[in-house]
Every structure is written in structure tokens, then in C-alpha cells.
C-alpha positions in Angstrom: 112.9 -104.4 196.6 114.1 -101.2 194.8 112.8 -98.9 197.5 113.8 -101.0 200.6 114.5 -98.7 203.5 112.9 -95.6 202.0 110.0 -93.7 203.6 107.5 -92.4 201.1 104.5 -90.1 201.2 101.8 -90.3 198.5 99.0 -87.9 198.1 95.6 -88.8 196.5 96.4 -92.5 197.1 92.7 -93.4 197.3 92.3 -94.3 193.7 93.8 -94.3 190.2 97.5 -93.4 189.8 97.9 -92.5 193.4 96.6 -95.9 194.6 98.7 -97.8 192.0 101.8 -95.9 193.0 101.3 -96.4 196.8 101.0 -100.1 196.2 103.9 -100.2 193.9 106.1 -98.4 196.4 105.0 -100.8 199.1 105.8 -103.9 197.0 109.2 -102.5 196.4 109.9 -102.4 200.1 109.1 -98.8 201.0 107.4 -97.6 204.2 104.5 -95.8 202.6 102.3 -93.1 204.1 99.2 -93.3 201.8 97.0 -90.2 202.1 93.7 -89.0 200.7 91.1 -86.5 201.5 88.6 -89.4 201.7 90.3 -91.9 204.1 87.7 -94.6 203.4 89.2 -95.0 199.9 92.5 -96.1 201.5 91.0 -99.3 203.0 91.7 -101.3 199.9 95.4 -100.6 200.0 97.8 -103.1 201.7 101.1 -102.7 203.4 100.8 -99.0 203.8 100.0 -96.5 206.6 96.8 -94.7 205.7 96.1 -91.2 206.7 93.4 -88.6 205.9 95.0 -85.6 204.3 93.3 -82.6 202.7 96.2 -81.0 200.7 94.3 -77.7 200.7 94.9 -77.6 204.4 98.5 -76.3 205.1 98.2 -77.1 208.8 97.2 -80.7 208.1 100.2 -81.1 205.7 102.6 -79.7 208.4 101.1 -82.0 211.0 101.6 -85.1 208.7 105.2 -84.0 208.1 105.8 -83.8 211.8 104.2 -87.2 212.4 106.1 -89.0 209.5 109.4 -87.3 210.2 112.2 -87.1 207.6 111.2 -88.9 204.4 113.0 -90.1 201.3 110.3 -89.8 198.6 107.3 -87.4 198.1 104.9 -88.2 195.3 102.5 -85.3 194.7 99.5 -86.8 192.9 96.5 -84.8 194.0 94.8 -82.8 191.3 91.6 -82.0 189.4 90.7 -81.7 185.7 88.5 -78.9 184.6 86.8 -79.1 181.2 86.4 -76.0 179.0 88.1 -73.1 177.1 89.3 -69.8 178.5 85.8 -68.3 177.9 84.2 -71.2 179.8 86.4 -70.7 182.9 85.2 -69.1 186.0 87.2 -67.3 188.7 86.1 -69.9 191.2 87.3 -72.8 189.0 90.6 -71.0 188.2 91.4 -70.4 191.9 90.4 -73.9 192.9 92.6 -75.5 190.3 95.6 -73.3 191.2 95.2 -74.2 194.8 94.7 -77.9 194.3 97.0 -78.6 191.3 99.8 -76.2 192.2 99.7 -74.7 195.7 99.2 -78.0 197.4 102.5 -79.2 195.9 104.2 -76.0 197.0 103.0 -76.6 200.5 103.9 -80.3 200.6 107.4 -79.6 199.3 107.9 -76.9 201.9 106.8 -79.3 204.6 108.8 -82.3 203.6 111.9 -80.9 202.0 113.6 -79.9 205.2 113.5 -83.5 206.4 115.0 -84.7 203.1 117.8 -82.1 203.5 118.4 -83.4 207.0 118.8 -86.9 205.7 121.1 -85.8 202.9 118.9 -86.5 200.0 115.5 -87.3 198.6 113.3 -87.6 195.5 110.2 -85.4 194.8 107.9 -86.6 192.0 105.2 -84.2 190.9 102.2 -85.2 188.8 102.0 -82.9 185.8 100.4 -83.8 182.4 101.1 -83.9 178.7 98.4 -81.2 178.7 100.7 -78.5 180.0 103.7 -76.7 178.5 104.3 -80.0 176.7 101.2 -79.8 174.5 98.0 -77.7 174.2 94.9 -79.8 174.7 91.4 -78.9 173.6 89.1 -77.7 176.3 91.8 -78.0 179.0 92.6 -74.3 179.6 92.6 -74.2 183.4 94.1 -77.7 183.7 96.8 -77.2 181.2 97.8 -73.9 182.7 98.1 -75.4 186.2 100.1 -78.4 185.0 102.5 -76.1 183.1 103.0 -74.4 186.5 103.8 -77.8 188.0 106.6 -78.2 185.5 107.9 -74.8 186.4 107.8 -75.6 190.1 109.6 -78.9 189.5 112.5 -77.3 187.6 112.8 -74.6 190.2 113.1 -77.0 193.1 115.5 -79.2 191.0 117.9 -76.4 190.2 117.9 -75.0 193.7 118.7 -78.3 195.5 120.6 -80.4 192.9 123.8 -79.8 194.9 122.2 -81.0 198.1 121.1 -84.5 197.2 117.5 -83.6 196.3 116.0 -84.6 193.0 112.7 -83.3 191.6 111.0 -84.6 188.5 107.6 -84.4 186.8 105.5 -87.1 185.3 103.4 -86.0 182.3 100.8 -88.7 181.4 98.5 -88.8 178.5 95.0 -90.2 179.0 95.0 -92.9 181.7 92.1 -95.2 182.6 91.2 -94.2 186.1 88.1 -93.4 188.1 88.8 -89.7 187.3 88.6 -90.4 183.6 85.3 -92.3 184.1 84.0 -89.2 185.9 85.1 -86.9 183.0 83.4 -89.3 180.5 80.2 -89.2 182.5 80.4 -85.5 182.6 80.3 -85.4 178.8 77.1 -87.5 178.9 78.7 -90.9 179.0 78.4 -93.5 176.2 80.6 -94.3 173.3 80.8 -90.7 171.9 82.1 -89.3 175.2 84.6 -92.1 175.5 85.7 -91.6 171.9 86.4 -87.9 172.6 89.3 -89.0 174.8 90.3 -92.2 173.0 90.7 -90.6 169.6 93.6 -88.5 170.8 95.7 -91.5 171.8 97.7 -92.8 168.8 98.2 -96.2 170.4 94.5 -96.7 170.3 94.2 -97.3 174.0 94.4 -95.5 177.3 97.3 -95.8 179.6 97.0 -97.8 182.8 97.6 -96.5 186.4 100.2 -99.3 186.8 102.2 -98.0 183.9 102.5 -94.6 185.4 103.3 -96.1 188.8 106.2 -98.0 187.3 107.7 -94.7 186.1 107.1 -93.2 189.6 109.0 -96.2 191.2 111.9 -95.5 188.9 112.0 -91.8 189.7 111.7 -92.6 193.4 114.5 -95.2 193.4 118.3 -94.8 193.3 118.2 -96.1 189.7 117.4 -92.5 188.7 120.0 -90.9 190.9 121.4 -89.0 187.8 117.9 -87.7 186.9 116.5 -84.4 188.1 114.5 -81.5 186.7 113.1 -83.7 183.9 109.7 -83.8 182.2 108.9 -87.5 181.8 106.2 -87.8 179.1 104.4 -91.1 179.2 101.4 -90.4 176.8 101.2 -93.2 174.2 102.5 -90.9 171.5 99.9 -88.1 172.0 102.5 -85.3 172.1 104.7 -86.6 169.2 
């Protein structure tokens, strides 16, 4: 029960890493507000409070913050992966990714941080990626740029509030087996060749699991990591080595 007594908010909890983390938080004793833009995806979760939340809607985020009250842990998991180089990118894709991958975290932090300060402490965990300022990844121009921005946001919040009991850390996964990965594989035509495009970059010879990333999120949410803030936690199976 490493999170007993803590109130946690998880975005994009409908599937993949978000779902695994919401369940891991609940198993560790937390009160979990599990949110997703598609509330029907939350029905499979147990021991959580499900809520529809579009993280592109600032008013909706503020409304959830008011409903939940002061929280202890914010896990920002919502995001999208665009495929392509800088010459493939469109203005519309660029703006959408900046809004979803970065501005949504800016908004959720603004909404929930005051309550953490009121309680005297809290942990913010932001989902970045090894494809970021950590490592350049082929055909991930827009995605890598936005995930590098997440690392910058993480460090900024960490340094500004380290003296007020607030910790802010980033998780940077490699390729993880999730429904999102399946969609990306399908987008490349599916089949073994498309799957190999992603698998060949993992030195371990396998994809990570959502549960492995969730275990790291639990650690960063818990008091065990009370001396940890502003860090870039790479969990990528050796991809960036």
C-alpha cells in the first residue's frame, strides 16, 4: 500500500500506460481519478473514479480540479505520436501535437498545483519519451520535439517548487506494447515488416510492457522517491545507450 491515503489524477487512463498506471495506483491504496476523452474505455478499470476529460479543454480540466479538490499525485499521460520527418510535417499536425503533448500538461499542472501547494506537497509525473532531447528517433520530428518540451516543462516546475514540497519528474519510455503501438504498426501497413520497424530498435529484442512503466510511475508517485525531482527517467530497454 505504497500510495495509501494519496489522491491521484491520471490522464489518458483508458488504455495502455495510463490504464496500467491507474490500476497500479489503485492497488497501492490510492484514491484514483481515472480520466480519458473516451469514458467508455474506463469501464474495464476497477477501484477508481472514472471521469470523461478532454485535456484539450481547459475549462474541463479546471472543473475536474474543483471536483477532485487538492490532490497528491498528477500523472500526465495523454499524448499522440505523429510519424514523419520535418518535411512531412504539416502545420495542423504540429499545432495538434503541441496542444495535446505539451499544452495539456501545462494546463493540468496549472489547475492541480495550487491544491498540492495547499496540502504542502505533491508529485507530478509527466510522460515524455526517449524520443526527445534524450535521443533523436527516425521519423519522429513532431513527436520528439514535443516530448523534448515536456522535459523542459518538467525541469522548470521542479526547480521553481522544489522548496515547497513539490516534485516533478519525467518518464521517458522506449517502445512499449500498447494499443497505440498497434495503431502505429497498422498505419505502416501492418504485418511483420511494420512490426520489425519498431522492434529492431530495441536492443533487448522485445517491447516494454505498460506494467513496467506503471511500476516506475508508482515509485515516482510514492514517498520512496521523496529525494527525486527534475529527473529524466529513461526506461527504454537500452535504446538510448
